[in-house]
C-alpha positions as CSV (number, residue, x, y, z in Angstrom):
1,M,-6.6,-39.7,22.8
2,S,-5.4,-43.1,23.1
3,D,-4.4,-44.5,26.5
4,E,-1.2,-45.7,25.3
5,K,1.5,-42.8,24.7
6,E,3.9,-42.9,21.9
7,P,7.4,-41.9,22.9
8,F,8.4,-38.5,21.9
9,L,11.4,-39.5,19.7
10,A,9.5,-42.2,18.0
11,R,6.6,-39.8,17.3
12,W,9.0,-37.2,16.1
13,S,10.7,-39.6,13.7
14,R,7.4,-40.9,12.4
15,L,6.2,-37.5,11.6
16,K,9.5,-36.5,10.1
17,R,9.3,-39.4,7.6
18,Q,5.8,-38.5,6.7
19,K,6.5,-34.9,5.8
20,P,8.2,-35.3,2.5
21,A,5.4,-37.6,1.2
22,D,2.6,-35.2,2.4
23,A,4.1,-31.9,1.1
24,S,6.5,-32.0,-1.7
25,P,7.5,-28.6,-2.9
26,P,6.9,-27.7,-6.6
27,Q,9.9,-28.5,-8.8
28,V,11.4,-25.6,-10.6
29,K,13.3,-26.4,-13.7
30,Q,16.6,-24.4,-14.3
31,G,16.5,-24.2,-18.1
32,D,13.1,-22.7,-18.6
33,E,12.8,-19.4,-20.3
34,P,10.8,-16.6,-18.6
35,Q,7.2,-16.2,-19.4
36,K,7.6,-12.5,-20.6
37,P,10.1,-12.0,-23.6
38,L,13.1,-10.1,-22.5
39,P,13.9,-6.9,-24.3
40,P,17.4,-6.5,-25.6
41,L,19.9,-4.7,-23.3
42,E,20.8,-2.2,-25.9
43,S,17.3,-0.9,-26.1
44,L,16.8,-0.4,-22.3
45,T,16.2,3.2,-21.1
46,P,15.7,4.5,-17.6
47,E,12.0,4.5,-18.3
48,S,12.1,0.8,-19.3
49,D,10.5,-2.0,-17.2
50,F,13.2,-3.8,-15.4
51,S,11.1,-6.1,-13.5
52,V,11.2,-8.8,-16.2
53,F,14.8,-9.2,-15.5
54,M,14.1,-9.8,-11.7
55,Q,12.3,-13.1,-12.3
56,P,13.9,-16.2,-10.7
57,K,14.2,-17.8,-14.1
58,V,16.5,-15.1,-15.5
59,K,20.2,-16.0,-15.5
60,E,22.2,-14.1,-13.0
61,E,24.6,-12.7,-15.6
62,L,21.8,-11.1,-17.6
63,R,20.2,-9.7,-14.4
64,R,23.4,-8.1,-13.4
65,L,23.9,-6.5,-16.9
66,A,20.3,-5.1,-16.7
67,L,20.9,-3.6,-13.4
68,K,24.3,-2.1,-14.4
69,K,22.4,-0.5,-17.3
70,M,19.7,0.9,-15.0
71,F,22.2,2.3,-12.5
72,R,24.3,4.1,-15.2
73,D,21.3,6.6,-15.4
74,P,22.2,9.9,-13.5
75,H,19.2,9.6,-11.6
76,F,20.5,6.6,-9.7
77,N,24.2,7.4,-10.0
78,V,24.0,10.2,-7.4
79,P,25.8,9.5,-3.9
80,D,23.6,9.9,-0.8
81,P,24.6,13.2,0.8
82,F,23.7,11.8,4.2
83,E,25.9,8.6,3.8
84,P,28.9,9.1,6.1
85,F,31.4,7.7,3.6
86,S,30.0,9.3,0.3
87,G,31.9,12.5,0.7
88,D,35.5,13.7,0.6
89,W,36.3,14.3,4.3
90,T,40.1,14.7,3.7
91,A,39.8,18.4,2.7
92,G,39.4,19.8,6.2
93,E,40.9,23.0,7.7
94,V,44.5,22.9,8.7
95,I,45.1,23.2,12.5
96,P,47.3,26.4,13.1
97,D,50.8,25.6,14.5
98,A,50.2,27.6,17.6
99,L,47.2,25.5,18.5
100,L,48.9,22.3,17.4
101,A,51.7,23.1,19.8
102,K,49.4,23.5,22.6
103,L,47.9,20.0,22.2
104,S,49.5,17.5,24.5
105,Q,48.8,14.6,22.1
106,A,50.4,16.4,19.2
107,R,53.3,17.3,21.2
108,T,54.1,13.7,22.2
109,L,53.2,12.3,18.9
110,L,54.3,14.9,16.3
111,L,57.2,16.9,17.8
112,S,60.8,15.7,18.3
113,P,62.3,15.7,21.7
114,E,64.4,18.8,20.8
115,E,61.2,20.7,19.7
116,R,59.3,19.5,22.9
117,A,62.2,20.8,25.1
118,A,62.3,24.2,23.4
119,L,58.5,24.6,23.7
120,D,58.5,23.7,27.3
121,E,61.2,26.3,28.0
122,K,59.2,28.8,26.2
123,E,56.0,28.0,28.2
124,K,58.0,28.1,31.4
125,A,59.3,31.6,30.7
126,E,55.8,32.8,29.7
127,K,54.5,31.5,33.0
128,E,57.2,33.3,35.0
129,T,56.5,36.5,33.2
130,A,52.8,36.2,33.8
131,Q,53.4,35.6,37.5
132,K,55.7,38.6,37.8
133,E,53.0,40.7,36.3
134,M,50.4,39.5,38.7
135,L,52.7,40.2,41.7
136,E,53.4,43.8,40.5
137,K,49.5,44.4,40.1
138,E,48.9,43.1,43.6
139,A,51.8,45.4,44.9
140,K,50.3,48.5,43.3
141,A,46.9,47.7,44.8
142,D,48.4,47.6,48.3
143,E,50.1,51.0,48.1
144,P,49.7,52.9,51.4
145,G,47.3,55.9,51.3
146,R,45.3,54.7,48.3
147,Q,41.6,54.0,48.6
148,D,39.8,51.1,47.1
149,T,37.4,52.2,44.5
């Protein structure tokens, strides 16, 4: 090491200027044809070798056409059953009206004010009859002269 230290930014700038001269990336020509001859798209089958179309020198349009040809095969054209959006999830069971009426969110969102009022009255009447039945059962249990069993 030398006794005299070079300032950080000066050293960084010097090294940055030297890099392009030291390591120049290999130049790739855009117009070159691939090394292997490409088979015609009409002759491709699912067993064909598609790797020749994946070379960087192959034009993007030709690569896409080859991939479309490959994915038309039924072996590749099957949706994944475990993919959440691959199935038809619209055909579910219908919620019965009795259960739907009991759901408070459905009541506020789906029913009109008149339907809500009628449903509230019906539930109130059901509660009153249930309370009366409970009181009658309790009164029968407290009859004098009756033993608990």
